[in-house]
N, C-alpha and C positions, 0 to 999 in steps of 0.2 A: 638389576634385581638379583638378590643373593639366591643361592641354591637352597633347597629345602633343608638339606642336612646341616647347613651353617646356622639355621634359625633355631634349631633345637638344642637344648642342653643335654648333657649325658643322661641316659636312662636311669631313673631312680624311683623310689616310692613317691607317688604324687606328682610325677613328672608332667602329666597332662594338665594339671592345674596350673603349674608354672609356665607351661608352654603357651597357654592363651595369653598370658601377660607378655612374654617374650615376643610373640609373633604380632600382637597388637601394637606394641611399642615400635615395631619395624614398619608400622603404617600399612599393613596388608588389609584387604577387605575380608569380610567374614567368611565368604566361601573359600578363600585361600587358607585362612586359619583352620577351617574345618578339614580341608584336605591334608594339611600339614600334620595336624594333631591326630586325625583319624576319628573325629567325632562328627555328628550330623550338624549341619549349618544352624538348625533351629536350637540346638543345645548351646552353641557359641552365642547366638543372639540372646537367648534366655539368660545365660550367665553375665553377659555384658550389661543387659538391661537391669537385671535384678541387683547388680552391684554398682550401678552408675559408673561405668568404666570398669576396668578389671584390675584389681590389685589382689593378687593371689593370697596374700596373708590376711587381708581384710575379709576376702570371700570365705576363707577357711574358718576364721573366727565367727563370722555370721552363721555359717552352717552349724558349728558347735553350739552357738547360742540357740538357734531355732530347735535343735534336737533336745536341749535341755529344757526349754520352755514349753515343749509340747510332747511329753513322753507318750508312747503308745499305751492305750488303756489295758489294764490287766483284769481278766475275768477270773474270779476265784472258782474253786472246784465245787462249792455249794451251789453257785449260780448254774454251773453246767449240769449238776445233778437234777435241779429243778427243771431245766430246759429239756433234759433227756426224758424225764418222767412225762412231761407234757407232750413231747413228740410221740412217745409210746401210747399216749391216750388219743392219738390221731389229730393233735392240734397242728395247725400249719405254722411255719416259722413267722409269718406275718402276725398271726393271732398271738403267738408267744411274745413277740416283740412289743405289741401293743399292751398286752397284759402286764408285762414287766415294767413298761414305762409308767403305768398307773400305780403298781404295787411295790416296786423295788426302787432303791435309791440309785442304783447303777443299771440302767436298761441296756439291752443288747440289741443291735440291729438285726433285721431278718437276714441280711447278707452274711453277717458274722455267724449266724446259726446255720445257714446253708453250708458255709465253709467248714464248720465244725462237723456237720453231717458227712461231708465229703471226705474229711480226714479220717473220721471214724470208719467209713466204708473202705477206704484204702488200707486201713489197719485191720481189716477183716471183721469189722463190727456190723451190726444189723439196724442201725438207726434209719438208714435210707429205705428199708422195707416198710417202715411205718408212715412214710409220707403219703399224702393223698395223691390220686391221679397217676399212680405208677402203672396201672393196667393200660395197655395200649388200646386205642380205639380201633375199630374195624376199619380198614382202608379199602376204598373202592377205586379201582383203576379202570380206565377205559370210559366209554361214553354210553354205558348201559342206561337205558331210559327206565326210571323208577316210578313213572307216573302210571296211573290206572289205564287199562285197556277198555275200549268201548266194544260192547258186544254187538254183533250184527252190523259192524261198520262197513260201509261201501267205499272203496278206494276211489279217489278222484283222478288218479293217473291212468 
């Protein structure tokens, strides 16, 4: 068996991608490949499975194709303005999402709205203060009995 240092080509941009190819060609198992490259074993398995074997040039071109065919959705400023107005009117992100799905051509998920609110809060905004349920409920600790007391009760012990 060769030493790990003999299996790896010189460090360069994208070396990890080529390393899977090199180490797999040396007929090592996936846990050895993961150890050599410094990635998790599940990552190696996923790469080998998704690319039916591993050819780093083919894998790279497939990644580029997937990125082009499914670009991230862009939400325009006007849509965010409508969203922020509804949040200030005490609408929940779930309600906003459902309303937009019915009335707009490009709806937004409630998770995306929550992320927008969090980004706004981190930037010093006040959108988070308009969400419902921000008041903390009273917490009861211990085993205090909250049931009614019987008057003139006679103890059995």
